N, C-alpha and C positions, 0 to 999 in steps of 0.2 A: 254596619252595626251602629247602634245608638251611642251618643256621647256618654262617656263614663267619667266619674271623678274618683281619683285615687289619692290617698295620702300616705304619709310615712308609716302608719300603722301596718301597712302591707309588708314592710320589711322588718318590723320589730314590734310585735304585739303578743304578749303572753301574760295573762292575768296571774298565772302561777308564779312567774318571775317576780311580779310586783308584790305579791303576798310574801314571798320569801324575803324580798328586800326589806319590806316594812318590819319584818321580825328578825332581821339579821343583827348581829352584834358587830357593827362597824362604827368607826369614829367619825370625826368631821362633823359636817352639817347634821347628819342624822342623829348623832349622839346629843348634839345641842338641842335639836327639836324635841327629842324624847325627854330630856331634862325639863324643858319649858312646859311640855304637856304634863309631866308628872307634878310640876309645881302649880299648875292651873287647877283651881277648884272646879269640880264637877265635870272634868274632861278626862277621859280614859284613853290610853294609848291605842287600844284596840279600835275605838271609834275613828281615830285619825288613820290608823293603818288600813281600815276597811275602805275608806274613801281615797286613800293615796293612789291605788291602782287606777281608779277612774280619772283622777287628775293627771296622772302620767299619760294615760291614753289620750286625753284631751290635748296635752302638750305636743303629742306626736301627730295631731291632725293638721299638719302642714301639707298643703296640696303638693303632690309630686310634680305637677306641671310648673309650679312656682320655682321649685328647686332646679328643674331641668332648664327652664327658660332663663333663669338667673345665670346659669353657667353658659348657656348658648349665647347670651348677650355679649360675650367676649369674643365671639367668632367674627372675624373681619368680613367674610362674605355675607353673613347675615346682617351685619351692621351696614354694609353697603346697600342692601335692599331697603333700609330705612331712610336712605338719603334720596330725597325727591329729585335731585340733580342726576342721580345714577339710575333710578328706577321709577317708572310711572306709578304714583300712589294708588291709582285705580286698578292697576294690574295685579292679578293674583299669581303668585309665583310658588311653585313647588320646589323646595330646596332639599335634595337628598343629602344626608350627612354620612360621613364615613363612620365605620364602627369606632366607638370611642368610650372613654371612661370618664365619669364625673365623680369627684370627691367633694363631699359637703359636710360641714360641721355646724351643729346647732347647740345652743346653750340655754335650754329652757330653765326657768326658775319657778318653783311652786311655793307659794306663801301659805303658811299655816296660821289661821286667824282664830281668835277667841273674842267674841263680841266686837267684831270689826277692828280689833287690835292685832297687828302682826306679832306673833310670838316666836316665829321661826321661819327660815327660808331654806329650801333644799335646792341646790344648784346641780344641774345635770349636764352631762356632755354626751351628745349623740354624734357618733361618727358613722358616715354613710359612704359607701363606695359602690357605684352603679356601673355596669357594663352594658352598653346599648349597641344594638345591631339593627341595620335596615330601617332606620327612622327617617321619615321625610316630614319637613315642616311646611305648613301652608301659611304664606306670608302675604299681607296686603296692607298698604298704607302705613308702613312702619310698625306693624304689629304682627305677632305670631298668633294666628287665628285657630290653628289646630295642629295636633301631632298625629301623623298618619302611620299606621302599621308599625312593624319592627318588633324587637324583643328586648328583654331586659333581664339581668341577673344582678344580685346585690349582696353585699355584706354589711351588717350593721351591728353596732354595739352601743350600749347605754351604760354610763358610769356615773357614780355619785360618791363623793367622799373617798375617792381612791379605790372604790370597789366596783367591779363589773356586775351590773344588775342583770343584764341580758345580752346575749349575743345570738346572732342568727345569720345563717347563709340561706339566701333565697335562690333556688336554682332558676335557670333561664325559663322565662314564661313569655308568651305572646302578649304584646300590648293590645288593647282593644283596637279594632279596625280604624277607629278615629276617636281621638280625645279632643272634643271641642273646648275652646277657651273663651266662650262668650264673645265679648267685645274685643278680645285679644289681650295679649300682654305686650306692652310697649318695648321696642328694641332700642337700646341706647344709640344715640347718633354716632356717626363715623368719627366726627371730631370729638376730642376730649376723651376722658377715661370711660371705660365700660360701666 
């Protein structure tokens, strides 16, 4: 199968949720932004609300491979493969991983601007929990070059101002036969922190 790129919108993407959020009566950052928009001449809340969903979608376009490789970089066996004293850098190694879970948290911020002046910021919290099975990593020269086969299931939630905007359970699905990572993602060295 050809290489495929997947991002976090796979686990949490719902334009209806964004529209509901933009029109919700919640406090915190959203209330402050609504007040700033109401005070801005020539700017209506609906204009801001209409583009908010697109900005949230953009904030979720974090490559899934980056999240996975960031977590796998803590795995000692993988870090050993990055050590030229332990593994020939020219050798390609297929490293099967045991079934495992990855928990990841992201804190995107969306700025609301009027004439290049920031009039408000919305701070979000994305919680992601992934369950992976049957994954094999292709490693060479201290880099993860590809993710091969396996399956994934996940739970995700997006919060802002103490309110849950969207939650989603993604049932188990097969990962593409191969997810290529271009020049690869560097593995942290065995010495020092991951």
